[in-house]
C-alpha positions in Angstrom: 26.3 3.4 -149.4 24.0 6.1 -150.8 25.4 8.7 -148.4 29.0 7.8 -149.4 28.1 7.9 -153.1 26.5 11.4 -152.7 29.5 12.7 -150.8 31.7 11.5 -153.5 29.5 13.1 -156.1 29.5 16.4 -154.2 33.3 16.2 -153.8 33.7 15.5 -157.5 31.4 18.5 -158.3 33.4 20.8 -156.1 36.7 19.5 -157.5 35.4 20.0 -161.0 34.4 23.6 -160.2 37.8 24.4 -158.7 39.5 22.8 -161.8 37.3 25.0 -164.1 38.1 28.2 -162.2 41.8 27.3 -162.3 41.7 26.6 -166.0 39.5 29.6 -166.9 40.6 32.4 -164.5 39.5 35.2 -166.9 36.0 33.7 -167.2 35.8 33.4 -163.4 36.6 37.1 -163.3 33.7 37.8 -165.6 31.5 35.9 -163.2 32.7 38.1 -160.3 32.1 41.2 -162.5 28.5 40.0 -163.2 27.7 39.3 -159.5 28.9 42.8 -158.5 27.1 44.4 -161.5 23.8 42.8 -160.6 24.2 43.7 -156.9 24.7 47.4 -157.8 21.9 47.6 -160.4 18.8 49.5 -159.2 16.0 47.3 -157.9 17.8 44.1 -159.1 20.4 44.5 -156.3 17.7 43.9 -153.7 17.4 40.2 -154.5 21.1 39.4 -155.4 22.8 37.6 -152.5 26.1 39.4 -153.1 27.6 38.8 -149.6 27.6 35.0 -149.6 28.7 34.9 -153.2 31.6 37.3 -152.7 32.5 35.4 -149.5 32.8 32.3 -151.7 35.0 34.2 -154.2 37.2 35.5 -151.4 37.6 32.0 -150.1 38.8 30.8 -153.5 41.3 33.6 -153.5 42.6 32.6 -150.1 42.9 29.0 -151.2 44.9 30.1 -154.2 42.5 29.2 -157.0 41.8 32.8 -158.1 44.1 35.7 -158.4 43.3 38.3 -155.7 44.0 41.6 -157.4 42.3 40.5 -160.5 39.2 39.4 -158.7 39.2 42.7 -156.7 39.4 44.7 -159.9 36.5 42.6 -161.5 34.3 43.1 -158.4 35.0 46.9 -158.2 34.5 47.2 -162.0 31.2 45.4 -161.8 30.0 47.5 -158.9 31.1 50.7 -160.7 29.3 49.7 -164.0 26.1 48.7 -162.1 26.1 52.0 -160.3 26.7 53.8 -163.6 23.7 52.2 -165.3 21.5 53.1 -162.3 22.8 56.7 -162.5 22.0 56.8 -166.3 18.4 55.5 -165.6 17.8 58.2 -163.1 19.4 60.9 -165.3 17.4 59.7 -168.4 14.0 59.6 -166.8 14.4 62.2 -164.0 11.4 62.4 -161.5 9.4 60.3 -163.9 11.5 57.4 -162.8 9.2 57.0 -159.8 6.4 55.9 -162.2 8.5 53.1 -163.8 7.0 49.7 -162.8 10.3 48.5 -161.2 10.6 51.6 -159.0 6.9 51.9 -158.3 7.1 48.7 -156.2 9.6 50.2 -153.8 8.7 53.8 -153.1 10.0 53.6 -149.5 13.5 52.5 -150.5 13.6 55.2 -153.2 12.5 57.8 -150.6 15.2 56.6 -148.1 17.8 56.8 -150.9 16.8 60.3 -151.8 17.0 61.4 -148.1 20.4 59.9 -147.8 21.7 61.6 -150.9 20.2 65.0 -150.1 21.7 64.8 -146.6 25.2 63.7 -147.5 25.6 64.4 -151.2 28.7 62.7 -152.7 29.5 61.2 -149.3 26.1 59.5 -149.4 27.2 57.6 -152.5 30.1 56.0 -150.6 28.0 55.5 -147.4 25.1 53.9 -149.3 27.4 51.2 -150.7 27.3 49.6 -147.2 23.6 50.3 -146.3 21.6 47.2 -147.3 18.7 47.6 -149.6 19.2 51.3 -150.1 22.5 50.6 -151.9 21.3 50.2 -155.5 18.9 53.2 -155.3 21.2 56.0 -154.3 23.1 56.2 -157.7 19.7 56.3 -159.5 18.6 59.2 -157.2 21.9 61.0 -158.0 21.1 60.7 -161.7 17.5 61.7 -161.1 18.6 64.9 -159.3 21.1 65.6 -162.1 24.3 65.4 -160.1 27.2 66.3 -162.4 29.0 63.3 -163.7 32.4 64.7 -162.8 31.3 64.7 -159.1 29.5 61.4 -159.3 32.1 59.3 -161.0 35.0 59.7 -158.5 32.7 59.1 -155.5 31.3 56.0 -157.2 34.7 54.7 -158.0 35.9 55.1 -154.4 32.7 53.4 -153.2 33.0 50.5 -155.6 36.7 49.7 -154.7 36.0 50.1 -150.9 32.9 47.8 -151.2 34.8 45.2 -153.2 37.6 45.1 -150.7 35.4 44.9 -147.6 33.1 42.2 -149.1 36.0 40.0 -150.4 38.2 40.4 -147.3 36.3 37.9 -144.9 36.3 35.1 -147.4 39.9 35.9 -148.4 41.0 35.7 -144.8 39.0 32.5 -144.2 40.5 30.8 -147.3 44.0 31.8 -146.4 43.7 30.1 -143.0 41.4 27.3 -144.0 44.2 24.8 -144.9 45.7 25.0 -141.4 42.4 24.9 -139.6 40.9 22.2 -141.7 43.9 19.9 -141.2 43.1 19.6 -137.6 39.5 20.7 -137.3 37.9 20.1 -140.7 34.7 18.6 -139.3 34.3 21.4 -136.7 34.7 24.0 -139.4 32.0 22.3 -141.6 29.6 22.1 -138.6 30.1 25.8 -137.8 29.6 26.8 -141.4 26.5 24.6 -141.6 25.2 26.3 -138.4 25.9 29.7 -139.8 24.1 28.9 -143.1 21.1 27.6 -141.2 20.9 30.7 -139.1 21.2 32.9 -142.1 18.4 31.0 -143.8 16.2 31.2 -140.8 16.9 34.9 -140.3 16.2 35.7 -144.0 13.0 33.6 -144.0 11.6 35.4 -141.0 12.7 38.9 -142.0 11.5 38.8 -145.6 8.3 37.1 -144.7 7.5 39.8 -142.1 8.5 42.5 -144.5 6.3 41.1 -147.3 3.2 40.8 -145.0 3.9 44.3 -143.5 4.0 45.8 -147.0 0.9 44.0 -148.1 -1.3 44.1 -145.0 -3.6 46.8 -146.2 -4.0 45.1 -149.6 -4.8 41.8 -147.9 -7.4 43.6 -145.7 -9.0 45.2 -148.8 -9.2 41.8 -150.5 -10.7 40.2 -147.5 -13.4 42.9 -147.3 -14.3 42.4 -150.9 -14.5 38.7 -150.3 -16.9 39.1 -147.4 -19.2 41.3 -149.4 -19.2 38.8 -152.3 -19.9 35.9 -149.8 -22.2 37.3 -147.2 -23.0 34.0 -145.5 -19.5 32.9 -145.0 -18.2 36.4 -144.6 -20.1 37.0 -141.4 -17.9 34.5 -139.7 -14.8 36.5 -140.7 -16.4 39.9 -139.7 -14.6 39.8 -136.3 -11.3 39.6 -138.0 -11.7 42.1 -140.7 -13.7 45.0 -139.2 -12.0 48.0 -140.9 -12.9 50.2 -137.9 -10.5 48.2 -135.6 -6.8 49.0 -135.8 -5.9 45.4 -135.3 -7.8 44.2 -138.4 -4.8 44.4 -140.8 -2.6 42.3 -138.5 -5.4 39.8 -137.8 -5.8 39.3 -141.6 -2.1 38.8 -141.9 -2.1 36.2 -139.1 -5.1 34.5 -140.7 -3.5 34.4 -144.1 -0.3 32.9 -142.6 -2.4 30.4 -140.6 -4.2 29.2 -143.8 -0.9 28.8 -145.7 1.1 27.1 -142.9 -1.8 24.8 -141.9 -2.1 23.6 -145.4 1.6 23.0 -145.6 1.7 21.1 -142.3 -1.4 19.0 -143.2 0.1 18.1 -146.6 3.5 17.3 -145.3 2.3 15.2 -142.3 -0.1 13.2 -144.5 2.7 12.5 -147.0 5.0 11.3 -144.2 2.3 9.1 -142.7 1.4 7.5 -146.0 5.1 6.7 -146.6 5.5 5.2 -143.1 9.3 5.5 -143.3 12.0 8.2 -143.3 12.4 10.2 -146.5 15.6 10.0 -148.6 16.8 13.4 -147.5 16.2 12.3 -143.9 18.6 9.5 -144.2 21.1 11.5 -146.3 21.2 14.4 -143.7 21.4 12.0 -140.8 24.4 10.2 -142.4 26.1 13.6 -143.1 25.6 14.8 -139.6 26.9 11.5 -138.2 30.0 11.9 -140.3 30.6 15.4 -139.0 30.5 14.4 -135.3 33.5 15.7 -133.4 34.2 16.3 -129.7 34.2 20.2 -129.8 31.0 20.4 -131.9 29.4 17.7 -129.7 29.8 19.9 -126.6 28.5 23.0 -128.4 25.5 21.2 -129.9 24.6 19.7 -126.5 24.6 23.2 -125.0 22.5 24.5 -127.9 20.0 21.6 -127.5 19.4 22.8 -124.0 17.5 25.9 -125.4 14.5 23.6 -126.1 14.6 21.8 -122.8 11.8 22.1 -120.2 13.9 23.8 -117.5 15.0 26.6 -119.8 11.8 27.2 -121.6 9.8 26.7 -118.4 11.9 29.3 -116.5 11.5 31.9 -119.2 7.7 31.2 -119.4 7.2 31.4 -115.6 9.1 34.7 -115.5 6.8 36.2 -118.1 3.7 34.7 -116.4 4.7 36.2 -113.1 5.2 39.7 -114.6 1.8 39.5 -116.4 0.1 38.4 -113.1 1.8 41.2 -111.2 0.6 43.8 -113.7 -2.9 42.2 -113.7 -2.8 41.4 -117.4 -5.1 38.4 -117.0 -6.1 38.1 -120.7 -2.5 37.9 -121.8 -1.6 35.5 -119.0 -4.5 33.2 -119.9 -3.5 33.1 -123.5 0.1 32.6 -122.5 -0.8 29.5 -120.4 -3.1 28.2 -123.1 -0.3 28.6 -125.8 2.1 26.5 -123.7 -0.2 23.9 -122.2 -2.2 23.1 -125.4 0.9 23.2 -127.5 2.6 20.6 -125.3 -0.5 18.4 -125.3 -0.8 18.6 -129.1 2.9 17.6 -129.5 2.9 14.8 -126.9 -0.4 13.5 -128.3 0.9 13.3 -131.9 4.1 11.7 -130.7 2.1 9.0 -128.9 -0.2 8.4 -131.8 2.4 8.4 -134.6 4.8 5.5 -134.6 7.7 6.3 -137.0 11.2 4.7 -137.2 13.8 6.8 -135.3 17.4 7.5 -136.3 19.9 4.9 -135.0 21.3 7.3 -132.5 17.9 8.5 -131.1 16.9 7.4 -127.6 13.4 6.2 -126.8 10.9 9.0 -126.6 12.1 11.0 -129.5 9.7 10.7 -132.4 7.4 12.6 -134.7 7.2 15.6 -134.4 10.1 17.0 -132.4 8.8 18.1 -129.0 11.7 20.4 -128.3 11.5 22.1 -131.6 7.7 22.5 -131.5 7.8 24.0 -128.0 10.6 26.3 -128.8 8.6 27.6 -131.7 5.5 27.9 -129.6 7.1 29.7 -126.6 9.2 32.1 -128.5 6.7 32.5 -131.3 3.7 33.4 -129.1 5.8 35.7 -127.0 6.7 37.5 -130.2 3.0 37.8 -131.1 2.4 39.1 -127.5 4.9 41.9 -127.5 5.6 42.8 -131.2 2.6 45.1 -131.7 3.8 47.4 -128.9 7.0 48.3 -130.6 7.2 51.0 -133.3 7.6 50.4 -137.0 10.5 48.2 -138.0 11.3 47.2 -134.4 8.3 44.9 -134.5 10.3 42.3 -136.4 13.0 41.6 -133.8 10.9 39.4 -131.5 10.1 37.2 -134.5 13.8 37.1 -135.4 14.6 36.0 -131.9 12.0 33.2 -132.3 13.5 32.2 -135.6 17.1 32.1 -134.2 16.1 30.1 -131.2 14.2 27.5 -133.3 17.0 27.1 -135.8 19.6 26.6 -133.0 17.5 23.9 -131.4 16.6 22.2 -134.7 20.2 22.2 -135.9 21.6 20.9 -132.6 19.1 18.0 -132.5 19.7 17.1 -136.1 23.4 17.0 -135.4 23.0 14.8 -132.3 20.8 12.4 -134.3 17.7 13.0 -132.1 15.4 13.4 -135.1 15.0 13.1 -138.8 14.7 16.4 -140.7 11.1 15.6 -141.4 10.4 15.5 -137.6 11.9 18.9 -137.2 10.0 20.4 -140.2 6.8 19.0 -138.9 7.5 20.3 -135.4 8.2 23.8 -136.7 5.0 23.9 -138.9 2.9 22.5 -136.0 4.3 25.1 -133.7 3.6 28.0 -136.2 0.0 26.8 -136.8 -0.7 26.8 -133.0 1.0 30.2 -132.5 -1.1 31.7 -135.3 -4.3 30.2 -133.8 -3.7 31.4 -130.3 -2.3 34.7 -131.6 -5.5 35.4 -133.5 -7.6 34.6 -130.5 -5.4 36.9 -128.3 -5.4 39.8 -130.8 -9.2 39.6 -131.1 -9.9 39.9 -127.4 -7.1 42.1 -126.3 -7.1 45.8 -127.3 -5.3 47.3 -124.3 -1.7 48.3 -124.8 0.9 48.1 -122.0 4.6 48.6 -121.6 6.3 45.5 -123.0 9.9 46.3 -122.4 10.0 45.1 -118.8 8.2 41.9 -119.9 10.8 41.4 -122.6 13.6 41.8 -120.1 11.9 39.3 -117.8 11.4 36.7 -120.5 14.7 36.9 -122.3 16.6 37.5 -119.1 15.1 34.5 -117.4 15.8 32.5 -120.5 19.5 33.5 -120.6 20.0 32.9 -116.9 18.3 29.4 -117.1 20.3 28.5 -120.2 23.6 29.6 -118.6 23.0 27.5 -115.5 21.4 24.4 -117.2 23.4 24.0 -120.4 26.7 23.1 -118.8 25.0 20.6 -116.4 23.0 18.9 -119.1 25.7 18.5 -121.7 27.2 15.2 -120.5 23.8 13.5 -120.0 22.7 14.7 -123.4 25.8 13.4 -125.1 25.4 10.1 -123.2 21.9 9.7 -124.7 23.2 10.1 -128.2 26.3 8.0 -128.2 26.9 6.2 -131.5 25.6 2.6 -131.6 27.9 -0.3 -130.7 29.9 -1.7 -133.6 28.1 -4.5 -135.4 31.2 -6.1 -136.9 32.4 -9.2 -135.0 35.8 -10.9 -135.3 37.3 -14.0 -134.0 40.5 -13.5 -132.0 42.7 -15.6 -134.3 41.2 -13.7 -137.3 42.1 -10.3 -135.7 45.6 -11.5 -134.7 46.3 -12.6 -138.3 44.7 -9.9 -140.4 43.6 -7.1 -138.1 40.3 -5.2 -138.6 39.2 -5.2 -142.2 38.8 -1.5 -142.7 40.0 0.6 -145.7 41.2 3.3 -143.4 44.8 3.1 -142.3 45.6 2.6 -138.6 49.1 2.5 -137.2 48.1 0.5 -134.1 45.4 -1.9 -133.0 44.8 -3.3 -129.5 42.4 -5.7 -127.9 41.5 -5.6 -124.2 42.3 -3.1 -121.4 44.0 0.2 -122.4 45.6 0.9 -119.0 48.7 -1.4 -119.4 49.3 0.2 -122.9 49.0 3.7 -121.5 51.4 2.9 -118.7 54.0 1.5 -121.1 53.7 4.6 -123.4 54.0 7.0 -120.4 57.2 5.2 -119.4 58.5 6.0 -122.9 58.0 9.7 -122.4 54.5 10.1 -123.7 52.0 12.2 -121.7 48.3 12.1 -121.7 46.5 15.2 -122.9 43.0 15.6 -121.4 40.4 16.2 -124.1 40.4 19.8 -125.2 37.3 21.8 -124.5 36.3 25.3 -125.7 38.1 27.0 -122.8 41.4 25.3 -123.6 40.9 26.0 -127.3 40.8 29.7 -126.5 44.3 29.3 -125.2 45.4 28.9 -128.8 45.0 32.6 -129.1 47.2 33.4 -126.1 50.7 34.3 -127.2 52.0 34.2 -123.7 51.1 30.5 -123.3 53.9 28.1 -124.1 53.6 25.6 -126.9 53.6 22.8 -124.4 50.4 24.1 -122.9 48.7 24.7 -126.3 46.3 21.7 -126.8 46.1 19.4 -129.8 42.5 19.7 -131.1 40.5 16.5 -130.8 39.3 14.3 -133.7 36.6 11.8 -133.9 36.4 8.4 -135.5 32.9 7.3 -136.4 31.6 9.9 -134.0 33.7 8.6 -131.2 36.2 11.0 -129.6 39.6 9.8 -128.7 39.6 7.5 -125.7 43.3 8.3 -125.3 45.4 11.2 -126.7 49.1 11.1 -126.0 51.8 13.6 -127.0 55.5 13.8 -126.8 57.9 16.7 -127.3 61.5 16.4 -128.6 64.3 18.8 -128.6 62.4 21.4 -130.7 59.3 22.5 -128.9 57.7 23.5 -132.2 57.5 19.7 -133.2 55.5 17.1 -131.3 54.5 13.5 -131.7 50.8 12.6 -131.2 49.2 9.2 -130.8 45.3 9.1 -130.9 43.5 5.9 -129.8 39.7 5.4 -130.5 37.2 2.6 -130.0 37.5 0.4 -133.1 34.6 -0.1 -135.6 34.5 -3.8 -134.6 34.8 -6.0 -131.5 35.8 -9.6 -130.8 33.3 -12.4 -130.6 33.5 -12.6 -126.8 32.8 -8.9 -126.4 36.4 -7.8 -125.9 36.9 -4.2 -126.9 39.1 -3.4 -129.8 41.0 -0.1 -130.2 42.7 1.6 -133.1 45.4 4.3 -133.1 47.0 6.7 -135.4 50.4 8.3 -135.1 51.2 11.8 -136.3 54.0 14.3 -136.3 52.7 17.9 -135.8 54.3 21.3 -136.3 53.2 24.5 -134.6 51.8 27.0 -137.2 50.8 30.5 -136.4 48.1 32.0 -138.7 47.2 35.7 -139.1 49.5 36.4 -136.0 46.6 35.3 -133.8 46.0 31.6 -133.9 48.6 28.9 -133.2 47.6 25.4 -134.3 49.3 22.0 -134.3 49.4 21.1 -138.0 49.9 17.4 -139.0 52.9 16.7 -141.3 52.6 13.8 -143.7 54.8 10.9 -142.7 56.8 8.9 -145.3 58.9 6.9 -142.9 58.3 4.2 -140.4 56.9 4.4 -136.9 59.2 5.3 -134.0 61.0 2.3 -132.5 59.0 2.4 -129.2 55.7 2.1 -131.0 57.0 -0.7 -133.2 58.1 -2.6 -130.1 54.6 -2.5 -128.6 53.6 -5.7 -130.4 56.4 -7.7 -128.8 55.6 -9.5 -125.6 58.5 -7.9 -123.8 57.0 -4.5 -124.5 53.6 -5.2 -123.0 53.9 -8.0 -120.5 50.3 -8.0 -119.5 47.7 -10.6 -120.6 45.0 -7.9 -120.4 45.9 -6.4 -123.7 47.3 -7.5 -127.0 48.7 -5.1 -129.6 49.2 -5.1 -133.4 51.4 -2.5 -135.0 51.5 -1.7 -138.7 55.2 -0.9 -139.4 54.3 0.4 -142.9 
């Protein structure tokens, strides 16, 4: 009830937003102008998430809620105005601009902007529009170096219009094709968008955390040294970490600071959960949302992604790395690698055995608090990042941590989607894994000062991981999905009650059946219907093949209460661009004696080609009655078999 209420509230909020934009298009244009203006403004543009915001604006354009040329002009005008203000700031203060408190915090970006401008001149203004954090600094540098306005303004205008078009185009294209895709794959689209959002969040969290600590490592080391001098008794225990004569001291202080922060978060979060003794509100809300989004194509994808955190995949990658370390006689690294995995597994399994928490209704036995798969993915990928990152130069050190973040997010999202854990289980697993990685990482960095060539080790680990995942994921998908099948329906009906009134469900079903589906399938096939096997990702790629006939292009599957169609039948008439489709699912109820009930829905579908690339079967709303052969199914003469009874809604 609460989940349905929240979804209605979210839908009402979204509808209200769309209605406001439609009623106030000029005000919406002002908002687009403001987004682009802030993104272009020096320093401010670093923290403005222009890409997702303009993607959303482009989607509204594609859906027809906002005028495209007007929004493009507003975005370009905002970018041009923001660049102009940055240019004026640089022109007004000149080299003294570096001393302003806003610019003083980002000397590296200002230097990079100046290098780009000096190297490319006016072309650099256009190029910088598409170069991340440098973007808002180059116009200020142009002003600081007193570039003539008559040369600056045309380049800035071209850059602003090109940037607005490029940033609006993906959302515009997505919105233009969304109606056709959402009509047949709305849940799949939402799952993929949710996965993309989770990946973006995890990527940003890892990247900006690493950048912040990298920029403040020396400052943290200096503060730690002052603290040890002020507290000589306690400070002697930290002397091994913060000896300024050791090149590793700064990174050790960073790891120790992270350890203190994350350990405090994990302890507080875990204590809160144990005191409550039940899932949190957002746990139940997210679980209900994920359950509502279940669909066959996403099910298969998430089962494959869940294999990332499995023992065969992580174990293969770990053994490959261990063998290379042993071959190179890096015994210290090998010992810490074994300790990271073994102790991490013991910690997680021990907590899971000690803490008894309610599980989601779709979770099999053995899945509890915290998530073992998520914790071990964090430990394996996280400690491997600690192991190899310091051997890479400069900014390249972040990519192993980004790989760890991506792997952890994929496993966490997949298991949340499948209903293996509550969100609190996943959060606790990530925090526990990070705490242990930081502890073992500090121990390793203290005792290991020898550098060695890490690229072969990285190839061994990531290559072993990829090969194991490619082999294991397709073989584990079906058993994984079988473990997380939706629970059996709780609603029970008497046979006479069902015969008289059908299943009491607000959703409309054209057909209901009780018993064995095989006689019903045989009768329908005799009427010209043919069974379509459930579409998988390979067959879905055929929708992009122009040479494939429409008869071979699949109808995308749909789920009812997380159940895929048990039977999907299609029939083609005289026009191959039109087909009839009948989907039959397990019903949300069963008879008192355990007899299975089935529900079906009839649709007419038309082939639509979008963007000259993708051909989809699009359902067309029906205002008439069902075909005669479907109406006749309820008659005894139509299905002369006691194994099945049929009810048909003739509308």
